[in-house]
SELUM-820576 format. One line per field, with one value per residue (C-alpha): residue in one letter; x, y, z. Coordinates in nm, 3 decimals, padded with zeros to 5 digits. Example, Ala and Ser with C-alpha at 12.3 -4.5 7.8 and 13.67 -1.06 7.14 Angstrom:
BEGIN
rest	(A|S) $
X	(01.230|01.367) $
Y	(-00.450|-00.106) $
Z	(00.780|00.714) $
***
This chain:
BEGIN
rest	(M|L|D|A|L|S|L|R|H|D|W|S|R|E|E|I|E|A|L|L|E|L|P|F|N|D|L|L|F|R|A|Q|Q|V|H|R|A|H|F|D|P|N|R|I|Q|V|S|S|L|L|S|I|K|T|G|A|C|S|E|D|C|G|Y|C|S|Q|S|A|K|H|S|T|G|L|E|K|E|K|L|L|P|L|E|D|V|V|S|A|A|E|A|A|K|A|K|G|A|S|R|F|C|M|G|A|A|W|R|N|P|T|D|K|N|L|E|R|V|I|E|M|V|Q|A|V|H|D|L|G|L|E|T|C|I|T|L|G|M|L|E|A|H|Q|A|Q|R|L|K|Q|A|G|L|D|Y|Y|N|H|N|L|D|T|S|P|E|F|Y|G|Q|V|I|S|T|R|T|F|Q|D|R|L|D|T|L|A|H|V|R|Q|A|G|I|N|V|C|S|G|G|I|L|G|M|G|E|S|R|T|D|R|A|R|M|L|Q|E|L|A|N|L|P|K|H|P|E|S|V|P|I|N|L|L|V|Q|V|E|G|T|P|L|F|G|T|D|A|L|D|P|L|E|F|V|R|T|L|A|V|A|R|I|L|M|P|A|S|Y|V|R|L|S|A|G|R|G|E|M|S|D|E|M|Q|A|L|C|F|L|A|G|A|N|S|I|F|Y|G|E|R|L|L|T|T|D|N|P|D|T|D|K|D|Q|L|L|F|Q|R|L|G|L|Q|M|E|A|H|V|E|T|E|V|K|A|A|K|T|C|A|R|A|G) $
X	(08.761|08.832|09.196|09.174|09.078|09.431|09.608|09.895|10.182|10.365|10.148|10.327|10.242|10.152|09.899|09.735|09.720|09.561|09.287|09.232|09.191|08.926|08.583|08.392|08.128|08.391|08.593|08.295|08.179|08.518|08.538|08.189|08.285|08.586|08.382|08.109|08.367|08.499|08.219|07.844|07.785|07.498|07.679|07.888|08.130|08.083|08.358|08.342|08.638|08.719|09.000|09.146|09.416|09.361|09.596|09.956|10.106|10.469|10.421|10.354|10.110|09.965|09.608|09.590|09.410|09.594|09.945|10.104|10.260|09.923|09.690|09.352|09.214|09.205|09.268|09.512|09.352|09.501|09.450|09.086|08.998|08.926|08.562|08.499|08.639|08.425|08.112|08.185|08.243|07.916|07.730|07.895|07.802|07.442|07.423|07.554|07.932|08.126|08.474|08.587|08.888|09.089|09.329|09.590|09.772|10.125|10.430|10.494|10.371|10.592|10.586|10.405|10.132|10.107|10.015|09.734|09.600|09.624|09.385|09.138|09.189|09.118|08.810|08.664|08.739|08.549|08.240|08.245|08.386|08.685|08.960|09.175|09.417|09.630|09.908|10.168|10.493|10.565|10.882|10.895|10.867|10.560|10.385|10.462|10.316|09.996|09.968|10.005|09.725|09.491|09.471|09.285|09.395|09.655|09.596|09.887|09.810|10.064|09.870|09.999|10.271|10.639|10.703|10.436|10.483|10.743|10.502|10.260|10.482|10.842|10.867|10.876|10.960|10.758|10.996|10.912|10.553|10.653|10.870|10.576|10.357|10.629|10.649|10.270|10.263|10.555|10.375|10.074|09.832|09.589|09.697|09.472|09.640|09.521|09.552|09.406|09.286|09.243|09.565|09.677|09.834|09.826|09.657|10.004|10.049|09.723|09.838|10.171|10.004|09.782|10.085|10.269|09.970|09.895|10.259|10.312|10.405|10.046|09.758|09.621|09.311|09.149|09.215|09.066|09.026|08.987|08.880|09.067|08.862|08.991|09.051|09.118|09.466|09.624|09.858|09.622|09.323|09.208|09.338|09.132|08.859|08.904|08.660|08.414|08.430|08.810|08.761|08.524|08.771|09.052|08.836|08.732|09.095|09.176|08.905|09.054|09.411|09.324|09.027|09.001|09.057|08.785|08.790|08.665|08.492|08.643|08.692|08.515|08.174|08.020|08.097|07.968|07.617|07.418|07.459|07.838|07.844|07.620|07.870|08.149|07.961|07.901|08.275|08.358|08.359|08.227|08.321|08.260|08.336|08.014|07.932|07.906|08.280|08.600|08.870|08.822|08.611|08.243|08.089|07.729|07.512|07.415|07.046|07.135|07.365|07.102|06.850|07.099|07.163|06.789|06.752|07.038|06.944|07.272|07.297|07.552|07.783|07.718|07.921|08.207|08.019|07.708|07.915|08.077|07.739|07.602|07.901|07.851|07.481|07.562|07.817|07.566|07.304|07.554) $
Y	(03.705|03.670|03.709|03.397|03.173|03.114|02.826|02.978|02.800|03.104|03.220|03.407|03.363|03.731|03.697|03.401|03.568|03.870|03.643|03.490|03.840|03.956|04.047|03.719|03.814|03.932|03.613|03.385|03.589|03.555|03.183|03.131|03.311|03.084|02.776|02.854|02.920|02.563|02.348|02.312|02.468|02.230|01.903|01.720|01.431|01.164|00.931|00.649|00.556|00.215|00.116|-00.199|-00.238|-00.077|00.012|-00.052|00.214|00.293|00.667|00.913|01.154|01.355|01.340|00.970|00.702|00.429|00.508|00.230|00.508|00.635|00.468|00.504|00.156|00.080|-00.286|-00.391|-00.560|-00.746|-00.652|-00.716|-01.008|-00.915|-01.023|-00.788|-00.494|-00.576|-00.601|-00.262|-00.111|-00.253|-00.106|00.233|00.232|00.141|00.451|00.680|00.693|00.736|00.683|00.419|00.503|00.249|00.330|00.113|00.215|00.167|00.390|00.250|-00.072|-00.368|-00.481|-00.800|-00.604|-00.368|-00.660|-00.758|-00.402|-00.397|-00.693|-00.479|-00.182|-00.392|-00.554|-00.219|-00.070|-00.359|-00.242|00.085|00.296|00.526|00.400|00.582|00.444|00.582|00.355|00.597|00.673|00.521|00.450|00.539|00.177|00.123|00.425|00.290|-00.049|00.118|00.307|-00.018|-00.165|00.119|00.315|00.644|00.847|00.827|01.020|01.161|01.473|01.740|01.783|02.130|02.384|02.287|02.510|02.353|01.999|01.897|01.977|01.715|01.439|01.334|00.996|01.137|01.474|01.719|01.650|01.277|01.371|01.587|01.303|01.060|01.312|01.352|00.975|00.957|01.248|01.112|00.778|00.955|00.889|01.160|01.325|01.366|01.588|01.840|01.903|01.909|02.227|02.283|02.120|02.439|02.590|02.962|03.131|03.174|02.795|02.745|02.990|02.809|02.470|02.606|02.769|02.435|02.265|02.542|02.579|02.213|02.171|02.057|02.117|01.808|01.687|01.642|01.860|01.724|01.983|01.807|01.944|01.773|01.496|01.483|01.129|01.066|00.925|01.121|01.415|01.661|01.565|01.877|02.123|02.442|02.414|02.609|02.892|02.744|03.058|03.027|02.677|02.811|03.088|02.838|02.621|02.924|03.021|02.663|02.701|03.029|02.899|02.569|02.655|02.330|02.093|01.913|02.057|01.792|01.863|01.568|01.456|01.646|01.679|01.494|01.798|02.048|02.191|02.175|02.551|02.527|02.260|02.477|02.762|02.525|02.431|02.799|02.857|02.605|02.258|02.014|01.675|01.489|01.160|00.963|00.685|00.635|00.578|00.747|00.490|00.488|00.801|00.877|01.053|01.164|00.877|00.866|00.936|01.258|01.361|01.287|01.498|01.786|01.754|01.772|02.081|02.251|02.131|01.943|01.651|01.371|01.302|00.986|00.666|00.615|00.344|00.566|00.846|00.606|00.469|00.822|00.917|00.611|00.690|01.048|00.918|00.681|00.955|01.187) $
Z	(-05.841|-05.469|-05.376|-05.158|-05.448|-05.572|-05.402|-05.210|-05.039|-04.904|-04.615|-04.337|-03.971|-03.953|-04.237|-04.071|-03.731|-03.898|-04.035|-03.691|-03.547|-03.796|-03.659|-03.637|-03.895|-04.144|-04.103|-04.158|-04.455|-04.619|-04.541|-04.683|-05.005|-05.049|-04.965|-05.218|-05.491|-05.459|-05.316|-05.296|-04.951|-04.878|-04.943|-04.688|-04.719|-04.453|-04.330|-04.078|-03.857|-03.708|-03.471|-03.626|-03.360|-03.020|-02.736|-02.626|-02.855|-02.769|-02.835|-02.551|-02.724|-02.435|-02.568|-02.653|-02.454|-02.648|-02.526|-02.320|-02.112|-01.984|-01.733|-01.900|-01.839|-02.211|-02.284|-02.555|-02.854|-03.148|-03.512|-03.602|-03.827|-04.189|-04.166|-03.871|-04.066|-04.370|-04.153|-03.999|-04.342|-04.473|-04.175|-04.227|-04.595|-04.512|-04.291|-04.565|-04.521|-04.846|-04.698|-04.450|-04.236|-04.038|-03.755|-03.584|-03.264|-03.392|-03.389|-03.737|-03.902|-03.981|-04.343|-04.232|-04.054|-04.350|-04.578|-04.341|-04.347|-04.726|-04.736|-04.542|-04.773|-05.080|-04.926|-04.823|-05.164|-05.324|-05.133|-05.328|-05.045|-05.047|-04.817|-04.564|-04.306|-04.026|-03.904|-03.769|-03.944|-04.284|-04.475|-04.844|-04.964|-04.743|-04.894|-05.240|-05.143|-05.022|-05.349|-05.542|-05.331|-05.429|-05.103|-05.150|-04.843|-04.570|-04.246|-04.048|-03.848|-03.761|-03.435|-03.344|-03.415|-03.437|-03.136|-02.911|-03.038|-02.779|-02.496|-02.631|-02.773|-02.708|-02.882|-03.235|-03.382|-03.585|-03.873|-03.851|-03.928|-04.222|-04.355|-04.349|-04.531|-04.793|-04.845|-04.885|-05.131|-05.334|-05.363|-05.515|-05.228|-05.116|-04.792|-04.489|-04.231|-03.976|-03.607|-03.258|-03.088|-02.716|-02.591|-02.416|-02.726|-02.805|-03.099|-03.248|-03.225|-03.410|-03.677|-03.710|-03.745|-04.024|-04.184|-04.194|-04.358|-04.607|-04.710|-04.793|-05.162|-05.218|-04.979|-04.803|-04.981|-04.640|-04.334|-04.010|-03.735|-03.401|-03.063|-02.780|-02.621|-02.266|-02.142|-01.774|-01.725|-02.009|-01.939|-02.107|-01.894|-01.711|-01.971|-01.982|-02.245|-02.567|-02.639|-02.894|-03.108|-03.123|-03.262|-03.529|-03.613|-03.665|-03.887|-04.094|-04.148|-04.255|-04.521|-04.645|-04.656|-04.824|-05.047|-05.242|-04.949|-04.759|-04.406|-04.166|-03.838|-03.653|-03.293|-03.021|-03.186|-02.893|-02.677|-02.935|-02.944|-03.266|-03.290|-03.271|-03.540|-03.759|-03.722|-03.824|-04.141|-04.210|-04.161|-04.432|-04.277|-04.539|-04.397|-04.070|-03.903|-03.877|-03.630|-03.256|-03.196|-03.313|-03.237|-02.857|-02.787|-02.826|-03.126|-03.192|-03.313|-03.679|-03.617|-03.438|-03.722|-03.985|-03.794|-03.778|-04.152|-04.216|-03.997|-04.182|-04.530|-04.578|-04.821|-04.784|-05.078|-05.276|-05.255|-05.497|-05.684|-05.712|-05.862|-06.110|-06.218|-06.261|-06.476|-06.696|-06.732|-06.840|-07.088|-07.245|-07.257|-07.427) $
***
């Protein structure tokens, strides 16, 4: 049995940096072994992401077009009506998405706004889709309320290392993010948490971010790895581009450290070649965001993604309701 198959929560920074420094072929071979031990290497989970409340966020995240502190030309929008969210979810499902994610540009939701989002969660769940939301920081009672409502996943990224974090964000601390993840986990909701690469961080920062994720008491069920999408008007606009192979390396190490987690190739795919994306899938990515928009930035269109899947022989995972029906059919047959 491969030594990387056991789920560890005690990785050292030195161990992770050693993985990042492996010869590229050796690293991908090891990541592929781990991937195949836990997943079908030719199946991919597809999520769709919708901004349900855009702009005017009080945070100062250096990468974000939605911050009220940055001049990006983005107009503030109110929380979307329920019917608009349902229509978007139906369209995403029709194109093959199995999970529908909703994001609101808040520092943290009020209890009143949370109840409005819960209506959306329940309506989307009734369509047979998994649900995920990202609303900023949560208090413990809010996480419990979301669990009661049947939420499947809550997204709250660590973004980067604790050491580099203050160079990107000043309006909340790294510990604030860990506290929200703890509230979500204690409520029994699946955790979606990853980071953003290409913000000017060092390889050591990337190792430390992965260390924080892998050494959580339980690995996130979903680990989105984002490539910075540079938006004019944000502080990080003009940052030197990350070497594409360094991105692939980081994703491969995420697969090794968190063997049973879905590793999602997330923001930044619009700037990636088909060949780079293929390397990411080879390195262990088995989830993507699907659809022409990711909150406020562009994403490859679904037809292009489907063509890439065909060329690579990748099959999209079934909807929740399809899986349930299949299980019932097998039970009756048994």
